[in-house]
N, C-alpha and C positions, 0 to 999 in steps of 0.2 A: 504494500500500500504506500502511496505517496500523496501527500496533502498539497492542496493549493495554497495553504498557509505556510509561510516560510518559518523554519525554526532551526536551531543549531543541532548538530548530531548528538550533542551531550544533553539535550533537553530531557527532563523527566517526563514531559508532557507531550510525547509523540502521538501520532495517530493510532499507535498500538495501545495507548493507555485509555483515554476518555474517562477521566474521573468525574465525580459529582460533588458539588458544593453548593453553598448559598452565599450571595453577595449583595451588598448595597451598590447600585449602579448610579454613577454621577451624583451621589448624595441625594438621590431623588426617590428611588423605589427599590424594593427587595424582591429578588427572584432566585429560583434554583438555577444552577449554571453548570457548565463544564469548562474545560480548559484544553487548548491545544497550543503548544509553544508558549508564547507570552501573551496570547489572546484569551480573554475570558468571554464565553458565549452565553448570552441570555437565553435560556431554554424556554421561558414563558413567551417571549416574543417570537421565537422560532416556531413554537407551537401555534400561536395565533396566526402566523403567516402560512400555515398549512403544511409545513415540511414534515410533520410527524403524523399526518392524517391516516396513513395506511397501516399504522400499528394497531392490531386488534387488541381490544381491552383498554386502550388509552382513551377513555370516553370523555374526559374533560381535561382542563389545563391544570394538572397537578403541580405544575412548576410555578404557579402564582401562589407561593407559600413562603413562610419564614423558615421552614425546615424541610428536609427531605423525607420526613416520616411517612407522609401519605403516599409518596411516590414509591418508596422501597417496599411498602406494605403490599403493593400490587403483585409482588412476587417475581421470581426470576424469569418466567416466560415473557413477561412484559418489560421488565427493566433491562434484560439482556437484549431484547428486540430494539429498545431505544438506543442502547449503546452501539449496536451493529448498524442501525440506521444513521447515527451520527458519524460513524466512520465512513459510511458511504457518502454522506453529504459533504464531509470535509476532504474527500478525495479529489484529485485532479479530474476535471471534466464533468463534475456533478452539476446538477441543476442549480445548486446554491452557489457554486463557484462563478457562475455567470450572472448572478443577480446582485448587482452593485448596491441597490437600495436595501435589500435584506442584510447584506454583509455590513453595511453602514449602521443599520439599526440594531443588529444582534451581536456584533463583535466589538469588544472593548479592550483597550490597553490596560495593563495591570494597574497603572496609576489612576485609572478612572473608576476602580472598584475598591470596596472594603470588604474583606472576607468575614463571614460570621460563623458561628457554630453550625456545622452542617446538619445536625439532628438535635432534636430534644432528647435528652438522655434520661429515661425514667429511672433506670437502675444501673449501678456500676459495680462490677466485681473485678478484683485484682488477684491474679494467680501468682504462683511462685514456682515457675516451671523450667527454669534453667538449672541444670544440675551443677554446673560450675559455680554459679552465683550462690546457690544454696549451700554448697560445700565450703565456699570461701567464708560466708557469713557464719556457718556453724563452727568452722575452725577458729574464727576470731572470737566468738562469744561463748563457745562451749568447749568441747573436747575435740582437738584436731583429729584424733584417731576415730572418733565417732561423730563426724561433722553432721551427717544427715540423720534426722530423727527417724524412728522405725517405720513411720507411715509413708515417707517421702517417695520411695520407689513403687508404692502400691496405688497411689491416687494423686491427681493434680490438686495440690494444696492451694487454697484460696481464701479470700475473705471478702465480705461485702463492704465496699467503700462508700464515699459520699459523692452523690451525683451533682449536688448543687454547686460545688466548687470546681467543677471541670470547666475550663475556659479555653477559648480559641487562642492559637498562636499569636504572640505579640502582646497579650495582656500581662501587665506587670504583677508580680507576686510579692506580697509583703512578708518579710521574715516573721515566722510564727513565734509566739511566746508560749511558755508553759512551764511545767515542773521538770526539773532535771536533778540528778543526784551525782555530783562530782565524785570522782573515784574514791577519795579519802574522806569525804564528808559523812557526818553522822546522820544528817537530815537533808531532805531535798530543798532546793532553792527555786525561786521563780524568776523568770526573765526571758529575753530573746534567746532562741536557739543559737548555740555556738558551733553546731555541727550540721549545717544545712547542706543537703545533698540533692543530686538529681538521680533518677533511675531511667535508664534507656529501655524503653518498652515499645511494643506495638499493641494496638487494640483492634478488635473486630466488632462490627455492628450487626445486630440481629434484625431480620426483616419480617418477623411474624409474631403474633400473639398466640400463646398456648394456654390451655386450661390447667388449673391446679389438678394435680394427679397425673398429668401427661408427662411423658419423657421424650427426648429427642435422641435417637440412636446415633452411634458413631457413623453408620452408613448414610444417614440422612442429614447429618449435622451441617455439611457444607451447603446444602440447599437452603438452610436457615441463616447463612452468613452472607450479608450483602457485600461487604468489603472491609478494608483495613485502613487504619490511620497510624501515624507516628504518635507516640504517647510518652510524655515526661511525667512520671509520678514523683513530684517533689517530696522530699522526706527530711524530717528533722531527726537525725539519728540519736541525739542525746535525749530528746523527749521520748522517742520511741523505745529506747533501751530501758528506760525507767518504768514506762507504763505498760509494756506489751504482755507481761505475765500477770494473770493467766489468760486474758481474752484476746490478745493480739493488738494490731495497730489501731490507733484512735487519733489523738491530737497530733501525733507525729506525722500523719498522712493527710488528714482531711482538710487542711488549709488551702490546698490547691493542686490541680493537675492540669497539664496543658496538652492540647491535641492539635494536630495539623489540620488545615482547612479542607483538604481534598480527600474524599473517600475513594480509594483505588479498589475496583471490583476484583473479586476472586477470578473472574474470567480474564481480566487483563494480566493476572499473575500466573495463568495456566502454564505458559512456557517455562516457568522458573521453578516448577515443582522439583523436589529432591527428596532423597530418603531421610528417614529419621534416625537419630542415635538408637542403638540397640537397647531395648528395655529389659533389664534383668533385675529381679526375677520376672517370669512371665506374668503379665497382667491378667486380671479377671476378665471373664468373657465379654462383659459389657464395654470394656475399654479396648478390646482387640480391633485391629483395623487392617485393611488391605490397601496396597498401593502406596504412592508417595504422598504424604500429608504435610511435609514441611516445605518451606519456600526459601529459595536462595536470594535473600535480600540483603545487600550491603548496608551497613549502618555506621554512621560517624557522629561523634560528639565533639563540639568545639566550646571552649571557654573564652569569652571576650571580656577583658576588664573594661571599666569605664574609660572611654576615649582611647582604647588600646586596640591591638590587632587580635584577630581570631587565632586561637591555639588549638590545634587538633590534639585531643587528649585520649580518644578511644576510637578503635576501628573494630566493629563486631559484625555479627550476621544473624539474621532471624533463623537460619537453618540449624543453629545450635540448640534450639529448644528441645528438651527431653520429652515434654508432654505437648502434643500438637493441639491445634484449635478444635478439631473434631472431638478429641478425647476430653478437652476442657468442657465443651458444651454438653457432651453426653454425661459427664460426671455431675455437672451443675444441675442437670434436670432429672437425674436418675431417681431421685427421691420424690419426684412429682412437683418440684418447684416450677412455677409458670414463668415464662419470659414475655417481654413486651417489645414491640417495635421500637428501635432506637437504643435498646440496651447496649451498653458498652462493656466489653470483657477484655481486660488488659493482660498481657502475657506474663507480667513479672519481669524483673530486671534480666536483660539478655547479656550474658557474659560467655566468652569463649575460654579456651584453656590458657592462652597467653595473656600476660599482664596487660599488653596494649589493647586487648579485646574485652577488658572488664567494663561493665556497664554502669558503674557508680563510683563516686569519689571515695566512698567507704573502702572499696576494693583497690582502686587505683593508688591510693595513698596508704593502704593497709591500716585503716582506722587512724590516719593522721601521723603515723610513724615514719612515712616516707613521702614527704611533700612533693607535689608536682612543680617543676620549674617552668615559668612562662618566658616568652620572648622578651618581655620588658625587665627581666631580672628578678621579679617577685616570685613568691612561692604560694601555693595553695594546699592546705590540708583539707579544707572544705570550701564552700562557696562564700565569698565576701559580698557585702552590700554593693550594689551597682554592677556586679558581674552579670553577664548575659550568658545563658546556656543555649546552644543551638544544636539541634539534632537533624540529620539528613538521612534519607534512605532511598535506595534505588536498586533495581535488578537489571541485568544486562546479559544478553546471550544472542549469538548469531546475528549481530547487527540490530537487535531489537532492544530498546531501552524503555523501561517503565519505572517511574519514580513517584515519590510522595512530596517533593519539594522539601520543606523544612518546618520544624516547630521550634519556636524560640520564646524565651521569656527572660526578663530582667528581674533581679531580686532587689527590692527596695528595703530600706531600714524598717524595722518593726514600728507599727503605729504606737504612739505614746498613749 
């Protein structure tokens, strides 16, 4: 496929991608959209102009909305048909390519739009599915010889997080305050977190509602997954380490999480499927799967000091995940837990075997004992006020590139 829209060979948003998002256009109106190269396409106007009329089941303009929820709830037969039609419309020689008025009315430069949260997120779950990350954390906080707890290799560990504080890329995050217990202190103290961290994650978005008591099997799970986003699960390690026993993450996590604006569909990622790490011992029957369920997606993390340069501090890959998305959703619902359209399920920190592939400052600096040296000569044990964390992700194979752009957020000083 070749598009009549010009873009660079290293663009995340090639004609092979066709992601979905929501934007404010010209500071005037909100609509669902897609992106090709550096052009954002208003799907509501494209629909009004009749370019999507032939898609069966697309009975009204679902793109005149503040979120993608109603559109993705239509299901894959329709949402996939829309994506394929858009690829056709963006190709050289298409009817759209010759329609200058429609191009003028539907296509916008990046600086003419403001991206919004792509979906309303009713519920958010965060998993803990990288064996390297779980092993590193277990070695730091518990016994290095028994870093993984007994249940870890038997089920995808997770917890229910806070949906209200999930924000779009670019929204600033205030340093959280809370209780911490310094190493040699007798009692806890209160104040801003001194160990603020990022977590390199990806999240998937669900496209259906289920009833309480129903389960989604591993075999059918991918039909319930609309697509993926980059996800930064900001974490206050000192607050977390004091509070997490016995019930797990709370104030150390719920102050903010950041997502990338574009949802990349599973269909766009199809060429990048890859095998999963071997799971030992053998999992229970409801978690067994066939075929390749992991995806080869390159991930990078940059730290940018205020008025400084970007520093590449981590290079990881989504393929490292021990528990895949189909297993996560199957386990999440095996007890009859119902899901809702727009639910977001985060992978947990994605770390590889090498130090430069660790997905958090906690691991990169080994709990602050080995600081990161930046280009400006300063060091970081954790994140400073006014630092910006930038995460990027893309897949590339046989001349095809599909990416997510980036998710970034700057840390501001705690509110007084």
